[in-house]
C-alpha positions in Angstrom: -18.9 10.5 -2.7 -19.1 14.1 -1.4 -17.2 16.8 -3.2 -14.3 18.2 -1.3 -11.7 20.7 -2.3 -8.0 19.7 -2.6 -7.0 21.9 0.3 -9.7 20.5 2.5 -8.8 16.9 1.8 -5.1 17.4 2.3 -5.7 19.6 5.4 -7.7 16.7 6.9 -4.9 14.3 5.9 -2.3 16.5 7.6 -4.4 16.6 10.8 -4.9 12.8 10.7 -1.2 12.2 10.2 -0.2 14.4 13.1 -2.8 12.7 15.3 -1.5 9.3 14.3 2.0 10.3 15.2 0.9 11.6 18.6 -1.3 8.5 19.3 1.7 6.1 18.7 4.1 8.4 20.6 2.0 8.4 23.8 1.8 4.6 23.5 5.5 4.2 23.3 6.9 7.2 25.3 6.7 5.4 28.7 8.9 2.4 27.9 12.3 4.1 28.9 11.3 5.3 32.3 7.9 4.0 33.6 9.2 0.5 34.6 11.9 1.8 36.9 9.7 4.6 38.2 7.0 2.0 39.1 9.4 -0.3 40.8 10.6 2.6 42.9 7.0 3.0 44.0 7.0 -0.7 45.2 5.4 -2.3 42.1 6.8 -5.6 41.1 8.4 -6.1 37.7 5.8 -8.7 36.7 3.0 -6.2 37.4 4.8 -3.6 35.4 4.9 -6.0 32.5 1.1 -6.6 32.8 0.5 -2.9 32.8 2.4 -2.4 29.6 0.8 -5.5 28.0 -2.7 -4.4 28.9 -2.6 -1.8 26.2 -2.4 -4.4 23.4 -4.8 -6.9 25.0 -7.5 -4.2 25.5 -6.9 -3.0 21.9 -7.6 -6.4 20.5 -11.1 -6.3 22.1 -12.1 -2.6 21.6 -10.9 -2.1 18.0 -13.7 -4.1 16.4 -16.2 -2.4 18.7 -15.2 1.1 17.7 -15.0 0.0 14.0 -18.5 -1.3 14.0 -19.8 1.9 15.7 -18.3 4.3 13.1 -21.3 4.2 10.8 -23.8 4.9 13.6 -21.9 7.7 15.4 -19.8 9.1 12.5 -16.1 8.8 11.8 -15.4 12.4 12.8 -17.0 11.9 16.2 -15.2 8.6 16.9 -11.9 10.1 15.8 -12.2 13.2 17.9 -13.5 11.2 20.9 -10.7 8.7 20.7 -8.0 11.4 20.5 -9.6 13.3 23.4 -9.7 10.2 25.6 -6.1 9.4 24.8 -5.0 12.9 25.5 -6.8 13.3 28.8 -5.7 9.9 30.1 -2.1 10.7 29.1 -2.3 14.0 31.1 -3.6 12.0 34.1 -0.8 9.5 33.7 1.6 12.3 34.6 -0.3 12.7 38.0 0.8 9.2 39.1 4.0 10.7 40.4 2.0 12.1 43.3 0.8 8.6 44.4 3.1 6.7 46.7 0.9 3.8 47.7 1.9 0.7 45.6 -1.7 -0.6 45.3 -3.2 2.7 44.3 -0.4 3.4 41.9 -1.0 0.0 40.3 -4.8 0.4 40.0 -4.6 3.8 38.4 -1.8 2.7 36.1 -4.1 -0.1 34.8 -7.1 2.2 34.5 -5.2 4.9 32.6 -3.4 2.5 30.3 -6.7 0.9 29.4 -8.2 4.3 28.7 -5.2 5.1 26.5 -5.7 1.9 24.6 -9.4 2.8 24.0 -8.6 6.3 22.8 -5.8 5.2 20.5 -7.8 2.5 18.9 -10.8 4.7 18.4 -8.6 7.3 16.7 -6.9 4.6 14.5 -10.1 2.9 13.3 -11.9 6.1 12.5 -8.9 7.5 10.6 -9.1 4.6 8.2 -12.8 5.4 7.5 -11.9 9.0 6.9 -9.3 8.1 4.4 -11.7 5.8 2.5 -14.2 8.7 2.2 -11.7 11.4 1.2 -9.4 9.3 -1.1 -11.4 6.4 -2.4 -9.1 5.9 -5.4 -5.8 6.0 -3.5 -6.7 4.3 -0.3 -3.6 2.1 0.1 -1.2 5.0 -0.8 -2.8 7.5 1.6 -2.9 4.8 4.4 0.8 4.2 3.7 1.5 7.9 4.1 -0.4 8.0 7.4 1.4 4.9 8.6 4.7 6.6 8.0 3.7 9.1 10.8 2.5 6.3 13.0 5.8 4.5 12.5 7.8 7.6 13.3 5.8 8.1 16.4 6.4 4.5 17.5 10.2 4.9 16.9 10.7 8.4 18.3 8.2 8.2 21.2 10.6 6.4 23.6 13.4 8.9 22.7 11.2 11.9 23.2 9.7 10.5 26.4 13.1 9.6 27.8 14.6 13.0 27.0 11.7 14.9 28.6 11.8 12.7 31.7 15.5 13.1 32.2 15.4 16.9 31.8 12.1 17.8 33.5 10.9 14.8 35.5 8.1 12.3 35.4 5.0 14.5 34.6 6.5 16.5 31.8 6.4 13.9 29.0 2.7 13.2 29.6 1.9 16.9 29.8 3.6 17.8 26.6 2.4 14.8 24.5 -1.1 14.8 26.0 -1.4 18.6 25.5 -0.4 18.4 21.8 -2.8 15.6 21.2 -5.7 17.6 22.7 -4.8 20.6 20.5 -5.0 18.2 17.5 -8.6 17.4 18.6 -9.5 21.1 18.2 -8.1 21.2 14.7 -9.8 18.0 13.8 -13.2 19.3 14.9 -12.8 22.3 12.6 -11.3 20.6 9.6 -12.8 17.2 9.3 -16.2 17.4 7.6 -19.4 15.6 8.6 -19.7 13.0 5.8 -23.1 12.3 4.3 -24.7 9.0 5.2 -23.0 8.8 8.6 -25.1 8.5 11.8 -28.0 7.2 9.7 -26.9 3.6 9.6 -27.0 0.8 12.1 -23.8 -0.6 13.6 -21.7 -2.7 11.3 -22.1 -6.5 11.7 -18.8 -8.2 12.3 -19.9 -11.9 12.3 -20.7 -12.2 8.5 -17.3 -10.7 7.6 -15.4 -12.9 10.0 -16.9 -15.9 8.3 -15.0 -15.1 5.1 -11.8 -17.1 4.5 -10.1 -14.2 2.8 -10.8 -11.9 5.8 -9.4 -14.4 8.3 -6.3 -14.9 6.2 -5.8 -11.2 5.9 -6.0 -10.8 9.7 -3.5 -13.7 10.1 -1.1 -11.7 7.8 -1.5 -8.6 10.0 -0.9 -10.5 13.2 2.2 -12.3 11.9 3.7 -9.1 10.5 3.1 -7.3 13.8 4.9 -10.2 15.5 7.8 -9.5 13.1 8.0 -5.9 14.4 7.6 -6.5 18.2 9.5 -9.7 18.5 12.7 -7.6 18.5 11.5 -5.3 21.3 12.5 -7.9 23.9 15.4 -9.6 22.1 17.4 -7.3 19.9 19.2 -5.4 22.7 20.0 -8.6 24.5 21.4 -10.1 21.3 23.6 -7.1 20.8 25.0 -7.4 24.3 26.0 -11.0 23.6 28.2 -9.7 20.7 29.7 -6.9 22.9 27.6 -4.0 21.4 26.3 -2.0 24.3 26.2 1.5 22.9 22.5 2.7 23.1 23.1 4.8 19.9 23.9 1.7 17.9 20.8 -0.1 19.3 18.6 2.8 18.5 20.1 3.0 15.0 19.2 -0.6 14.2 15.6 -0.1 15.3 15.6 3.0 13.2 16.8 1.1 10.1 13.8 -1.3 10.4 11.4 1.7 11.0 12.8 3.6 8.0 12.4 0.5 5.7 8.8 0.3 6.8 8.1 4.0 6.6 9.7 4.6 3.2 8.2 1.5 1.5 4.6 1.6 2.8 3.5 4.5 0.5 5.3 3.0 -2.5 3.6 -0.4 -2.0 0.3 1.4 -1.5 0.7 3.4 -4.8 1.6 0.2 -6.7 -1.3 -1.7 -5.3 -3.8 1.1 -6.1 -2.5 1.5 -9.6 -2.5 -2.2 -10.7 -4.9 -3.8 -8.2 -2.4 -6.4 -7.0 -3.0 -6.2 -3.3 -2.8 -9.9 -2.7 0.5 -10.3 -4.7 2.0 -7.4 -2.6 0.9 -9.2 0.6 2.7 -12.3 -0.6 5.8 -10.3 -1.5 5.8 -8.7 1.9 5.7 -12.1 3.7 8.5 -13.5 1.5 10.8 -10.6 2.1 10.0 -10.6 5.8 10.9 -14.3 6.1 14.2 -13.7 4.2 14.9 -10.7 6.4 14.6 -12.7 9.6 17.0 -15.3 8.3 19.6 -12.5 8.1 18.7 -10.8 11.4 19.8 -13.8 13.5 21.5 -14.7 11.3 20.1 -18.2 11.1 22.6 -21.0 11.8 21.2 -22.6 8.6 22.9 -19.9 6.5 26.3 -20.4 8.2 27.1 -16.7 8.3 29.1 -14.6 10.8 26.8 -14.0 13.8 29.0 -11.1 15.0 28.6 -9.1 11.7 26.3 -6.2 12.4 26.1 -5.4 8.7 24.3 -8.7 8.1 21.8 -7.9 10.9 21.2 -4.4 9.4 20.5 -6.0 6.0 18.0 -8.3 7.5 16.3 -5.5 9.4 16.0 -3.5 6.2 14.4 -6.4 4.3 12.0 -7.0 7.2 11.0 -3.4 7.2 10.3 -3.3 3.5 8.3 -6.5 3.7 6.1 -5.4 6.6 5.5 -2.1 4.6 3.8 -4.1 1.8 1.2 -5.4 4.2 -0.5 -1.9 4.3 -2.4 -3.0 1.2 -4.3 -5.6 3.3 -6.9 -3.0 4.3 -8.3 -2.2 0.9 -8.0 -5.9 0.0 -10.2 -6.8 3.0 -12.8 -4.3 1.7 -12.7 -5.8 -1.8 -13.1 -9.4 -0.3 -16.2 -8.4 1.6 -17.8 -6.7 -1.4 -17.0 -9.7 -3.6 -18.8 -11.9 -1.1 -22.0 -9.8 -1.3 -21.4 -7.2 1.4 -22.6 -3.7 0.7 -19.9 -1.1 -0.1 -20.7 1.3 2.8 -19.3 3.2 5.7 -20.3 0.4 8.0 -18.0 -2.0 6.0 -15.0 0.4 6.2 -15.4 0.7 10.0 -15.7 -3.0 10.6 -12.7 -3.8 8.4 -10.7 -1.1 10.1 -11.6 -2.5 13.5 -10.7 -6.1 12.6 -7.4 -4.9 11.1 -6.3 -3.1 14.2 -7.5 -6.0 16.4 -5.3 -8.4 14.5 -2.4 -5.9 14.6 -2.6 -5.5 18.3 -2.8 -9.2 18.9 0.5 -9.5 17.1 1.8 -6.6 19.2 1.1 -8.6 22.3 2.3 -12.0 21.1 5.6 -10.6 19.7 7.5 -9.6 22.9 6.2 -12.6 24.9 7.2 -15.0 22.1 10.6 -13.3 21.8 11.4 -13.5 25.5 10.4 -17.2 25.7 12.3 -18.3 22.5 15.4 -16.2 23.4 15.7 -17.8 26.8 15.3 -21.3 25.4 17.0 -21.2 22.1 19.1 -18.1 21.8 18.7 -15.3 19.3 19.8 -16.9 16.0 17.5 -19.9 16.3 14.7 -17.7 17.6 14.9 -15.6 14.5 14.9 -18.8 12.4 11.6 -19.9 14.1 10.0 -16.5 13.3 11.2 -16.8 9.7 9.6 -20.3 9.6 6.3 -18.9 11.0 6.3 -16.1 8.4 7.2 -18.6 5.6 4.4 -21.0 6.7 2.0 -18.1 6.5 3.3 -17.3 3.1 2.6 -20.9 1.9 -0.9 -20.9 3.2 -1.7 -17.4 1.7 0.0 -18.4 -1.6 -2.4 -21.4 -1.8 -5.3 -19.1 -1.2 -4.2 -16.5 -3.8 -3.6 -19.2 -6.4 -7.1 -20.6 -5.9 -8.6 -17.1 -5.9 -6.9 -16.1 -9.2 -7.8 -19.4 -10.9 -11.5 -19.0 -9.9 -11.3 -15.3 -11.0 -9.9 -16.4 -14.4 -12.6 -19.1 -14.8 -15.3 -16.6 -14.0 -13.9 -14.1 -16.5 -13.7 -16.8 -19.2 -17.3 -17.9 -18.5 -18.5 -14.3 -18.7 -16.7 -13.8 -22.1 -18.2 -17.0 -23.5 -21.7 -16.0 -22.2 -21.4 -12.6 -23.9 -20.3 -14.2 -27.2 -23.3 -16.5 -27.0 -25.7 -13.6 -26.5 -24.1 -11.8 -29.4 -24.6 -14.8 -31.7 -28.3 -15.1 -30.6 -28.9 -11.4 -31.2 -27.5 -11.6 -34.7 -29.7 -14.5 -35.9 -32.6 -12.3 -37.3 -30.1 -10.4 -39.5 -28.8 -13.6 -41.1 -32.3 -15.0 -41.5 -33.4 -11.8 -43.4 -30.5 -12.4 -45.8 -31.5 -16.0 -46.4 -35.1 -14.9 -47.0 -34.0 -12.4 -49.6 -31.8 -15.0 -51.3 -34.8 -17.4 -51.5 -37.1 -14.7 -52.8 -39.4 -15.0 -49.8 -41.7 -12.1 -49.4 -40.4 -9.4 -47.1 -43.8 -8.0 -46.3 -44.0 -10.0 -43.0 -46.2 -12.8 -44.4 -44.9 -16.4 -44.4 -46.5 -17.1 -47.8 -48.9 -15.5 -50.4 -52.0 -17.3 -49.1 -51.8 -15.4 -45.8 -52.1 -12.1 -47.7 -55.2 -10.2 -46.9 -56.0 -7.5 -49.6 -58.2 -5.6 -47.2 -55.2 -4.9 -45.0 -53.1 -3.5 -47.8 -55.0 -2.8 -51.1 -51.8 -1.4 -52.8 -49.9 -4.6 -52.5 -49.5 -6.7 -55.6 -48.0 -10.1 -55.2 -45.2 -11.2 -57.6 -47.6 -13.8 -59.1 -49.9 -11.0 -60.1 -47.1 -9.2 -61.9 -46.2 -12.3 -63.8 -49.8 -13.1 -64.7 -50.4 -9.6 -66.0 -47.3 -9.8 -68.2 -48.5 -13.2 -69.6 -51.9 -11.6 -70.6 -50.1 -8.9 -72.5 
């Protein structure tokens, strides 16, 4: 690894954290005002939904592509390019207010939202590779710290966007957030170093890694936990209305509780995982806590609890947030799985893993709200949460089986290796014991098997024991 000073490493980390905050803030800032603004321009509500959903769908596709390209083009280049694309497309999003034609407004909305998705995912995937290179021994912890900023951006983005829109109009939220992100690009270009080995490799190959069972299960974990987060986007407010809670501050506070649980716990789980190398166990723990949390969020009719008690719901949201925070350890675990299966520990691997991680995450981000809307309409909120809990619990069971088999094979391999080393040690000690036996049986230690093989021409100073005894007898 290259040698970097402490101030340089933490300066880069600060820049990455600010960028991740801005990337998630520009993703989320349009939700309070864009739908109504688009409908005023003559766009249907269904089309608005597709515009918003296009971000996650495009992200599923482009994340692996950017991840596999990091080794060839460099993590600094991909990161800065992604932030620049996201910043410029956000600025242009503010210009949609000058378009009155519904068709033109719709087309440009799709184009700019897709560009935003490309920029955000390029920045996200490259940021993981940067962390791997600057903090190789604390990857999960540092990723947890950066995810705190991403989570805060996701939570505060709608509030900030709604405030700026209310006070200054449609274009201002995009101008402010896009402008700050572009300023972050300038700092990134100055602070982030050019890492050795980058731009000299071919693109990372995704297919061999996707063929690993552990990688596929890790992606399943990330998708399911993303569903846990976004399922509530389309259901929580409606559920609160049913129990006569309409105060937006209360709704926002409940979302904040889940976000705080995630933000506070992610660095802690990362630190624990890095110290004791128990990434898989932490992933299991996160799934278990998440399933339990959703049983309280409803609350599930199976628990026979008071459905109007907001304290029970808040407890469930806290548990869910802490559980999802533990899944941050899945990234270094995916790298370890690939290396154990023979993949080279390289920048290309970090990029591919990062791309697959964010692809799985965004798939869950797309499924969650759709799944929430469908289940809420058909079953109501309590039973909907019970189904989500069942999905998470089912994932827990499958992953627990995998972890159990993995640990057993790991133990068997370690036992076999110890036995092999003991055998080698016994074999290497045989000559020593043989020399002791030879000495006890008075065998010559001159290297000859017996006296007849002695050649006096080779060593004229040697006198065999028999010669000594025969000389004594003559005397």
